[in-house]
LUMPAVO-960410 format. One record per residue (C-alpha): z, x, y. Coordinates in steps of 0.05 Angstrom, whole numbers, plus 32768, in hexadecimal, padded with zeros to 4 digits. Each point is the difference from the previous one (the first is absolute). Example, Ala and Ser with C-alpha at 12.3 -4.5 7.8 and 13.67 -1.06 7.14 Angstrom:
REM LUMPAVO-960410
c3:c1:c2
809C:80F6:7FA6 .
7FF3:801B:8045 .
***
This chain:
REM LUMPAVO-960410
c3:c1:c2
807F:8199:7EBC .
7FCB:8036:8002 .
7FC8:7FC7:7FFB .
801D:7FD7:8036 .
801E:802A:8031 .
7FD6:803A:8004 .
7FC0:7FDC:801B .
8026:7FCA:8028 .
802B:803B:802B .
7FC0:8031:8004 .
7FD8:7FC3:801D .
8033:7FF4:8034 .
7FFF:8041:8014 .
7FB0:7FFD:8001 .
800C:7FCA:8030 .
803B:8011:802A .
7FFC:7FEB:804A .
8004:8043:801D .
8002:7FEE:804D .
8038:7FCB:7FF1 .
8026:8030:7FD0 .
8001:8033:8038 .
800F:7FD2:8036 .
8033:7FDB:7FDD .
801F:8039:7FDB .
8045:7FF2:8010 .
7FFF:7FB7:7FE8 .
7FD5:8010:7FC3 .
802A:8041:7FE8 .
8042:7FD9:8014 .
7FE9:7FC1:7FD6 .
7FE2:8028:7FC3 .
8039:8031:7FFA .
803D:7FEA:801C .
7FFE:7FB3:7FF5 .
7FEB:800E:7FB6 .
8040:802B:7FFB .
802B:7FC6:8022 .
7FDB:7FC6:7FD2 .
8013:802B:7FC4 .
8047:800A:8015 .
800E:7FB7:801E .
7FD6:7FDB:7FCD .
8020:8029:7FC7 .
8044:7FF2:8010 .
7FED:7FB8:8014 .
7FE1:7FF1:7FB8 .
8038:8026:7FDB .
8035:7FD4:8028 .
7FD5:7FC2:7FF7 .
7FEF:8008:7FB4 .
8038:802E:7FE2 .
7FDF:8004:7FBE .
7FCB:8032:8019 .
801A:8045:800D .
8003:801F:803F .
7FC6:8033:7FF0 .
7FD1:7FC7:7FE8 .
800B:7FD9:803C .
7FEF:803D:802B .
7FC1:7FFF:7FD9 .
7FED:7FBD:800A .
8011:8005:804B .
7FD7:803F:800A .
7FC8:7FDD:7FDB .
8000:7FC8:802F .
7FFF:802A:8043 .
7FB8:8010:7FFA .
7FD2:7FCE:8028 .
7FBA:7FEA:7FEC .
7FCC:8000:803C .
7FCD:7FE0:7FCC .
802A:7FBE:8004 .
800A:8001:804B .
7FB3:800E:800C .
7FF6:7FBF:7FDC .
802C:7FDE:802B .
7FE5:8024:8040 .
7FBB:7FE5:7FF9 .
801B:7FB7:8009 .
803C:8012:8032 .
7FF1:802A:803A .
803B:802B:7FF8 .
8019:8030:803F .
7FDC:8042:7FF3 .
8036:8026:800C .
801F:7FE5:7FC4 .
7FC4:7FFB:7FCF .
7FFA:804A:8011 .
8046:8014:7FF1 .
8000:7FDF:7FBB .
7FBE:8025:7FEB .
801F:8040:8018 .
803E:7FFC:7FDF .
7FE1:7FE6:7FC3 .
7FDD:8043:7FF2 .
8042:8027:7FFC .
8038:7FD0:7FEE .
7FD5:7FF7:7FBD .
8012:8046:7FF0 .
8045:8004:801B .
8011:7FBD:7FDE .
7FE7:8017:7FC0 .
8021:8040:7FFD .
8042:7FE5:8011 .
7FF5:7FCA:7FC5 .
7FED:803D:7FD2 .
8043:8021:8012 .
8027:7FBF:7FEE .
7FDF:7FF1:7FC3 .
800D:804C:7FE7 .
8047:7FF2:800D .
8009:7FC3:7FD7 .
7FD5:801E:7FC6 .
8025:8041:7FFF .
8046:7FE9:801C .
8001:8039:802E .
7FF4:8004:804C .
8015:8034:8030 .
7FF6:7FFD:804B .
7FF3:8048:800B .
7FCF:8008:7FC9 .
7FDE:7FC1:8012 .
7FF9:801E:804F .
7FE8:803F:7FE2 .
7FCA:7FE3:7FCE .
7FEB:7FCE:8038 .
7FF5:8035:802E .
7FD3:8029:7FCD .
7FE0:7FC7:7FE6 .
7FEF:7FE5:8046 .
7FE4:804A:801A .
7FE4:8014:7FC3 .
7FD6:7FBC:7FFA .
7FE8:8001:8044 .
7FEA:804A:7FF6 .
7FE0:7FEF:7FBE .
7FD7:7FC4:801D .
7FEB:802E:8038 .
7FE6:8032:7FD5 .
7FE3:7FDD:7FC5 .
7FDD:7FD2:802F .
7FE0:803A:8022 .
7FF6:8022:7FC1 .
7FD7:7FBD:7FE5 .
7FDA:7FFF:8044 .
7FE8:804A:7FF7 .
7FED:7FF3:7FBA .
7FD2:7FC5:8019 .
7FE3:8027:8035 .
7FEE:803D:7FD2 .
7FE3:7FCE:7FCF .
7FD3:7FE6:803D .
7FE9:8044:8012 .
7FEB:800D:7FB4 .
7FD7:7FC0:8008 .
8027:7FD2:7FDB .
7FF9:7FBF:8030 .
8006:7FCC:7FC9 .
8025:7FC6:802A .
801A:7FE5:7FBF .
8022:8039:7FEA .
801C:8017:8046 .
801D:7FB8:8000 .
8021:8007:7FC1 .
8021:803F:8013 .
801B:7FDB:803C .
801B:7FC9:7FD5 .
8020:802D:7FCC .
801D:802C:803C .
8042:7FD8:8005 .
8009:8003:7FB8 .
7FFC:804B:7FFB .
802D:8011:803A .
8035:7FCD:7FE5 .
7FFF:8024:7FBF .
8004:8044:8016 .
8037:7FF5:8033 .
8032:7FD3:7FD6 .
7FEF:801C:7FB7 .
7FF3:8046:8008 .
8021:8013:8041 .
8039:7FCA:8000 .
7FF5:7FF3:804B .
7FF3:7FB6:801C .
7FC2:7FE4:7FEB .
8008:7FC9:802C .
8004:802C:803D .
7FC5:8031:7FE6 .
7FD0:7FC5:7FFB .
800F:7FE0:8043 .
7FF9:8044:8023 .
7FC0:800F:7FDB .
7FE7:7FBA:8015 .
800B:8017:8048 .
7FD9:803F:7FF8 .
7FC9:7FDA:7FE4 .
7FFE:7FCD:8037 .
7FF9:8042:802C .
7FCA:801B:7FE2 .
7FD7:7FC1:7FF9 .
7FFF:7FF8:804B .
7FDE:8041:8005 .
7FD6:7FF3:7FC8 .
7FEE:7FB7:7FF4 .
7FBC:8000:8022 .
7FED:803D:7FD5 .
800D:7FD9:7FBC .
7FF7:7FBF:8019 .
7FE5:7FE0:7FBE .
803A:801C:7FDA .
8031:7FE9:8031 .
7FE3:7FB9:7FFE .
8004:8005:7FAF .
8046:8014:8000 .
801A:7FD2:8030 .
7FEA:7FC9:7FD7 .
8016:801C:7FC3 .
8046:8009:801F .
7FFF:7FB5:801E .
7FF4:7FED:7FB5 .
802C:802B:7FDC .
803C:7FF0:8034 .
7FF4:7FAF:7FF7 .
8005:800D:7FB1 .
803A:8027:8006 .
8026:7FCA:802F .
7FE8:7FCA:7FD1 .
801D:8021:7FBF .
8042:800F:8026 .
8006:7FB7:8013 .
7FE7:7FEB:7FC0 .
8039:8026:7FE0 .
802D:7FE2:8038 .
7FF2:7FBA:7FE1 .
7FFF:8011:7FB5 .
804B:8029:800E .
801E:7FC1:8022 .
8007:7FD5:7FC1 .
8012:803A:7FD0 .
8038:801A:8037 .
8018:7FB8:8004 .
8004:7FF3:7FB3 .
8030:803F:7FFB .
8027:7FF2:803D .
800B:7FB4:7FEC .
801D:8017:7FB7 .
8041:8012:802F .
8025:7FBC:8002 .
801D:8015:8042 .
7FB6:8002:8022 .
7FE1:7FBE:8011 .
7FBE:7FF4:8027 .
801E:7FEB:8041 .
8031:8041:7FFF .
7FCA:8038:7FF1 .
7FCD:7FDA:8037 .
803E:7FFD:8030 .
8007:8053:7FF4 .
7FB1:8007:8010 .
800B:7FD7:8042 .
8043:802C:8013 .
7FE1:8048:7FF2 .
7FBB:7FEA:8022 .
8028:7FEB:803A .
802F:8040:8005 .
7FC3:802A:7FF7 .
7FDD:7FE2:8039 .
8043:7FF9:8024 .
8009:8052:7FFF .
7FB8:8000:801D .
800C:7FCF:8034 .
8043:8025:801B .
7FDF:8042:7FF7 .
7FC1:7FEB:8028 .
8029:7FE0:8039 .
802E:803B:8008 .
7FC6:802F:7FFD .
7FDB:7FDE:8034 .
8040:8001:802D .
7FFA:8049:7FF4 .
7FB8:800B:8018 .
800A:7FD6:803C .
803B:8025:8015 .
7FEC:804B:7FEB .
7FB2:7FF9:7FE4 .
7FC5:800B:8027 .
7FE5:7FB8:7FFE .
7FEA:7FCD:8035 .
803A:7FE8:802C .
7FE7:7FB2:7FF6 .
8007:800B:7FB3 .
8048:7FE7:7FFF .
8028:7FF6:7FC1 .
7FF4:7FBD:7FDF .
8019:7FD8:7FC4 .
7FBD:7FDF:7FF7 .
7FE0:8047:7FF7 .
8031:8016:7FD6 .
7FF6:7FC0:7FD5 .
7FBF:800C:7FFB .
8008:804A:7FE9 .
8030:7FE8:7FCF .
7FDB:7FCC:7FE2 .
7FBA:8029:7FFA .
802A:8031:7FCF .
7FE4:7FDA:7FC8 .
800B:801F:7FB9 .
7FC7:8009:7FD1 .
7FD9:802B:7FD1 .
8025:8040:8002 .
8046:7FD9:7FFB .
7FE0:7FE1:7FBD .
7FDF:803E:7FE6 .
804A:8022:8007 .
8028:7FCB:7FE5 .
7FCE:7FFB:7FC3 .
800B:804A:7FF1 .
804B:7FF7:7FF5 .
800C:801A:7FB4 .
8015:7FD6:7FCD .
8035:8033:7FE2 .
8036:8031:8020 .
8003:8045:7FE5 .
8039:7FEF:7FD0 .
7FD6:7FD0:7FE0 .
801E:7FC2:8022 .
7FD9:7FCA:8020 .
7FF2:8002:804B .
803A:7FD9:801C .
7FE5:7FB8:801D .
7FB7:801C:8001 .
7FE4:7FB4:7FF8 .
802C:7FEC:803E .
7FEA:8037:802C .
7FB4:7FEB:7FEC .
800D:7FB8:8012 .
8022:8013:8041 .
7FCA:8033:8019 .
7FCD:7FCC:7FEE .
801E:7FCB:8021 .
8012:8026:8042 .
7FB9:800E:8002 .
7FEB:7FB9:7FFF .
8038:7FEB:802F .
7FF2:802F:8036 .
7FB1:7FEE:7FF4 .
800E:7FB9:8001 .
8030:8001:803E .
7FC9:802C:802B .
7FCE:7FD4:7FF2 .
8022:7FC6:8011 .
802E:8019:803E .
7FCC:8034:8023 .
7FD2:7FCA:8018 .
803C:7FD5:801B .
801F:803D:8020 .
7FC3:801F:801F .
7FE3:7FC4:802A .
7FFD:8023:803D .
8005:7FE0:804A .
7FB9:7FFC:8021 .
8016:802E:8030 .
8010:8031:7FC9 .
7FC9:7FF7:7FD3 .
7FCD:8036:7FEE .
7FBA:7FF6:8023 .
7FD1:7FE8:7FC3 .
7FB5:8006:7FFB .
7FDA:7FC4:8012 .
7FEB:7FF2:7FB4 .
801A:800E:7FBD .
7FE3:8034:7FCF .
7FE2:7FC5:7FD9 .
7FE0:7FE0:803D .
7FE1:8049:800D .
7FE7:8000:7FBC .
7FDE:7FBC:800B .
7FE3:8017:8042 .
7FDF:803C:7FDD .
7FE6:7FD7:7FC8 .
7FE2:7FD1:802E .
7FDF:8039:802A .
7FE4:801A:7FBE .
7FDF:7FB6:7FEE .
7FE8:7FFD:8043 .
7FD4:8042:7FF7 .
7FED:7FF2:7FBE .
7FE2:7FC1:8020 .
7FD9:8023:8036 .
7FE4:8033:7FCF .
7FE5:7FD0:7FCD .
7FB4:7FFA:7FF8 .
7FD6:7FE3:7FC9 .
7FFD:8044:7FDE .
804E:8009:7FF8 .
8019:7FB8:8000 .
8013:7FFB:7FBA .
8029:8048:8005 .
801F:7FE3:8049 .
8011:7FBD:7FE3 .
8025:8026:7FC5 .
8025:8023:8034 .
8015:7FC8:8023 .
801D:7FDD:7FC3 .
8024:8040:7FF3 .
801E:8000:8049 .
8010:7FB7:7FFE .
8025:8007:7FC2 .
802B:803D:801E .
800A:7FD0:803F .
801E:7FCA:7FD5 .
802D:8031:7FD9 .
8025:8011:8039 .
803F:7FDC:7FFB .
800C:7FCD:8038 .
8046:7FEF:7FED .
8020:8026:803A .
7FCB:7FEE:802C .
8016:7FCC:8033 .
7FB4:7FE1:7FF6 .
8005:7FF3:7FB4 .
7FFD:7FB5:800C .
7FBE:8005:8027 .
7FE6:802F:7FCC .
800C:7FCC:7FCB .
7FDA:7FCC:8031 .
7FCE:8036:7FFF .
7FFA:7FFF:7FB6 .
8002:7FB4:7FFA .
7FC4:7FF8:802E .
7FD9:8033:7FDF .
800B:7FDB:7FC4 .
7FEA:7FC1:801F .
7FBC:8017:801A .
7FF1:8023:7FBA .
800D:7FBB:7FE7 .
7FCD:7FE6:8035 .
7FCA:8032:7FE7 .
800C:7FF0:7FB9 .
7FFB:7FB4:800F .
7FBD:8012:8019 .
7FE8:8027:7FC9 .
8019:7FC7:7FD2 .
7FD4:7FC8:8024 .
7FC5:8030:7FFF .
8001:800A:7FB1 .
8012:7FB3:7FF9 .
7FC0:7FF3:802B .
7FDB:8029:7FD7 .
801B:7FD9:7FBF .
7FF3:7FB8:801C .
7FB2:8017:8012 .
7FF8:8018:7FBC .
7FEE:8046:8013 .
8041:801B:7FD2 .
800D:7FFD:7FB5 .
8046:7FE0:7FEC .
801E:803C:7FE1 .
7FF3:802C:803B .
8020:7FC9:802C .
803A:7FFE:7FD3 .
8009:804D:8005 .
7FFE:7FFE:804E .
8037:7FC8:8001 .
8029:802D:7FD1 .
7FF6:8035:8030 .
800E:7FD3:8041 .
8046:7FED:7FDA .
8014:803F:7FF8 .
7FF0:8019:804C .
801F:7FC5:801C .
803E:8013:7FDA .
7FFE:8040:801A .
7FFA:7FE6:8046 .
803B:7FDA:7FFA .
804B:801B:800A .
8020:8002:7FBD .
8019:8030:7FC2 .
7FC4:7FE7:7FD9 .
7FD0:8018:8036 .
801E:8043:8003 .
7FFC:8007:7FBA .
7FB6:7FED:7FFE .
7FF6:8036:8038 .
801C:8036:7FD2 .
7FD9:7FE7:7FCA .
7FC0:8008:8025 .
8015:8046:8022 .
800B:8019:7FB6 .
7FBF:7FE6:7FE6 .
7FDD:8022:8034 .
8025:8040:7FF6 .
7FF1:7FFD:7FB8 .
7FB7:7FF4:800F .
8001:803E:8033 .
8023:8024:7FCC .
7FC6:7FF0:7FC7 .
7FCB:8018:8039 .
7FE8:7FBD:800A .
7FEC:7FEA:804F .
8038:7FEA:802D .
7FEF:7FB6:8009 .
8031:7FC8:801A .
7FD3:7FC9:7FE4 .
7FD8:8019:7FC1 .
7FCB:7FD5:7FE2 .
800A:7FE2:7FB9 .
7FD1:801D:7FCD .
7FF0:7FC2:7FE8 .
7FEC:7FE4:8047 .
7FD3:802D:801C .
7FE5:7FCC:8032 .
804D:7FF0:8016 .
8005:8046:802E .
7FC6:7FE2:802A .
8026:7FBD:8009 .
803C:8027:800E .
7FE0:8028:803B .
7FE6:7FC6:801C .
8046:7FDD:7FFF .
8021:803B:8020 .
7FC8:8000:803B .
8006:7FBB:8005 .
8055:800D:800C .
7FF5:8030:802F .
7FD0:7FD4:8030 .
8038:7FCB:7FFE .
8039:8034:8012 .
7FCD:8020:8037 .
7FF2:7FB7:8024 .
804D:7FF2:7FF7 .
800D:8042:8023 .
7FC4:7FF1:8037 .
8032:7FBB:800E .
8046:8027:8005 .
7FE7:8037:8021 .
8012:8048:7FEE .
8032:7FF9:7FC6 .
801A:803E:7FDA .
8012:7FDE:7FC1 .
7FBB:7FDD:7FFA .
7FE0:8043:800C .
8026:801D:7FC7 .
7FED:7FC9:7FCD .
7FB9:8006:8015 .
8005:804D:7FF1 .
801F:7FF1:7FBC .
7FBF:7FD1:7FF4 .
7FD1:8034:8015 .
801F:8039:7FD6 .
7FF9:7FCE:7FC4 .
7FB4:7FF6:8014 .
7FF2:804A:800E .
801A:800E:7FBA .
7FD3:7FCB:7FDE .
7FC7:801A:801F .
8012:804B:7FF2 .
801D:7FF8:7FB9 .
7FF4:804D:7FF3 .
800D:8021:8041 .
8049:8004:7FF1 .
7FF9:8034:7FC9 .
7FCC:802C:8028 .
800F:8042:801B .
7FE7:7FE7:8041 .
8037:7FCB:8001 .
8034:8033:7FF1 .
7FE9:8029:803D .
7FF9:7FC9:802A .
804D:7FEE:7FF0 .
801A:8048:800A .
7FDB:8008:8049 .
801E:7FBF:8016 .
8040:8010:7FE9 .
8005:8045:801E .
7FE8:7FE3:8042 .
803A:7FC3:7FF7 .
8038:803C:7FFA .
7FE1:801C:8043 .
8007:7FB9:8018 .
804D:7FFB:7FE7 .
800E:8042:801D .
7FE6:7FEB:8048 .
8029:7FC2:8000 .
8041:801E:7FE6 .
7FF6:8033:8043 .
7FF1:7FBE:802F .
8041:7FDA:7FE7 .
8025:803C:8009 .
7FE7:8018:8046 .
8007:7FB2:8015 .
804A:8008:7FEF .
7FFE:7FCB:7FC5 .
8016:802A:7FC8 .
8032:803D:7FFD .
7FF1:8047:7FE8 .
8022:7FF2:7FBE .
7FD7:7FBF:7FF9 .
7FBE:8030:800D .
8014:802F:7FCA .
8008:7FCC:7FCC .
7FBB:7FDF:8013 .
7FE3:8042:8000 .
801B:8008:7FB7 .
7FE4:7FBD:7FEF .
7FBE:8017:801D .
8001:8042:7FDA .
8010:7FE4:7FBC .
7FC0:7FD2:8008 .
7FD8:803D:8010 .
8023:8029:7FC2 .
7FE8:7FC4:7FCD .
7FB9:8007:801D .
7FF8:8046:7FFB .
801A:8006:7FBC .
7FCE:7FC9:7FE9 .
7FCA:802E:8026 .
8019:8038:7FDB .
8003:7FDD:7FBD .
***
């Protein structure tokens, strides 16, 4: 439990929505505490009534661990479905606290099952101590660790890696001290510590920017790994728990799946009833807008966004195998399966129903920016490509062509699957390949003419024919062409690793005169394509293919330039200029209302990541 719960809840505290938490404090606190209590009681009695083999205390434990919501899953759905901001903020805010309250209730219920003893009076006193002491310890320990880090900086110990490691270890240290040493609630302590950290971070973020960026990146990786492991354990636990359940002849697959659906519906039903009744209370007695009338649709959205996830799975996996008297924990396999099944049921139900339920009428729809994030990224890359072409000259053309390839590759990597113009993108690729085949045909005709005039050896001609065949295969649209493209990329990467020149078309050692023929063939293809461009007018696709040919010619005419210091300096100078162009294009799009503030932040992160890589390479 320490490995998963401590960092996950600490991260929730670090990223809690403070403004929304305060503005919606009534709804968030009621959902996080009172709704958890009602779900534990109502769900526990229902589970015990439905499956009388599960003791009442164990049923309460299952209902308690099913009460926390998982905002990660909801955020994933919200990227595809435009949920009302109020609903999304409510789920994010309550998840900060209901993880803690649900785990505390779960631990009490498990203790009652294991020991066979439970007293409401003692539980209330113990809960009060754990809750208050956990909060105080989280506050004190967080401030103590922050003070230690500041003292170390004043002493000149400013190593970024060291301070990042301290931040990563903070939730584990606080959880162990609170839970095992002082017997308070480690869950509450790490949440409070995360909140304190977020408040201090806002004041010092610009002073320790490098540490902040590194820490955030490591937290992203760590949380991804922890969530992945939890759901991997979820998948591994289902077959084992099912085998244990099916040993009972009275249990069949249909029956246990019906249990999962019934429990899932009851848990969500309790949430729906609470959400609707609380909205009526807020409308009549709370300080909310008069036009925010209670509605079944909003209450249903609040209910369906209550997806269960990582905390539920971590909690149920921590159920002990044995009781205090040495007997096995009652129906442990069934509890594992019911929890895992309810997680999947709520996730699938939300994924399917939220897009259908949230189709707002046109007059109620939220105003969208003019373009999507992917389209904005493309606009930034296109502006950068235009800047490269304007900055290109005879001296830096090889570095410029390399950057054009790099930015074109990024442009093509943008996923057009959700873009309504995806068919147009496919048509664009088809036309480019068609133009490449025209150029290739010209090269082939030029080489064939040399062979017929007796100016070329038969072995050289065969080598050219083989090269043309492979390039023609790459220009076609099939799986083999993609594999050939990958082979070429790997070969060039290996050559670059060995320190050889970066050449797209290297001359065979056995045919030194072949390189001159190849250069002439490429120049003939450029002339043919330029003639075609004159006939068609200003065609961007034609100019793109012509640029590719000129890139090849530049590489062949300067075979050693790619490994020179001058080449690297030219490339870095151009790259830094492109970053400024990218930022200017983002500002222009924002000023014109084409993108939202959130999209501006995402695009600036994209530019900053590129800049970080560039500066890191320079440092190396």
